[in-house]
C-alpha positions in Angstrom: -28.2 -29.3 14.9 -30.1 -28.2 18.0 -27.1 -28.8 20.2 -25.1 -26.4 18.0 -27.9 -23.7 18.3 -28.1 -24.2 22.1 -24.3 -23.9 22.6 -24.3 -20.8 20.3 -27.1 -19.2 22.4 -25.1 -19.9 25.6 -22.0 -18.3 24.1 -23.9 -15.3 22.9 -25.5 -14.8 26.4 -22.1 -15.1 28.0 -20.5 -12.5 25.7 -23.4 -10.0 26.1 -22.7 -9.3 29.8 -19.0 -8.7 29.7 -17.8 -5.4 30.9 -15.1 -3.7 28.7 -13.0 -1.2 30.5 -12.5 2.2 29.0 -9.0 3.1 27.8 -7.4 6.0 29.7 -6.0 7.8 26.7 -5.0 11.5 27.0 -3.2 13.7 24.5 -0.6 15.8 26.1 2.6 17.4 24.7 5.8 15.5 25.3 7.6 16.1 28.6 11.0 16.4 26.8 11.2 17.6 23.2 13.6 15.6 21.0 15.9 17.6 18.8 16.2 16.8 15.1 19.6 15.1 15.7 18.1 12.8 18.3 15.3 11.9 16.0 17.7 11.1 13.1 19.7 8.9 15.4 16.7 7.1 16.7 15.3 6.4 13.2 18.7 5.3 12.0 19.0 2.8 14.8 15.5 1.5 14.1 16.2 1.2 10.4 19.4 -0.7 10.9 17.9 -3.0 13.6 15.0 -4.0 11.5 16.4 -4.0 7.9 20.0 -4.9 8.6 19.6 -8.6 9.3 17.2 -8.9 6.3 19.6 -7.3 4.0 22.5 -9.5 5.3 20.5 -12.6 4.6 19.4 -11.5 1.1 22.9 -10.4 0.1 24.3 -13.8 1.2 21.5 -15.9 -0.2 23.7 -17.7 -2.7 26.2 -18.6 0.0 23.4 -20.3 2.0 22.3 -22.2 -1.1 25.7 -23.6 -1.8 27.0 -24.9 1.5 30.2 -26.8 1.5 29.7 -30.5 2.1 26.1 -30.4 0.8 25.1 -33.0 -1.8 25.4 -31.7 -5.4 22.7 -32.6 -7.9 
């Protein structure tokens, strides 16, 4: 048990002296404002890209369950 305490003490000492850099975050207005049409197109593309494949798989789930040539029980 003392070996565990000694290693824990060494880890704690090593972690104490690490320097963590500050993030350079600034809040500024956008350089180019997006129109409402551009926002709609961007959100539509993201929606189709993320949910399209999931919807395809879920809508064809029965096809994947009953593959031709698979052993029937």
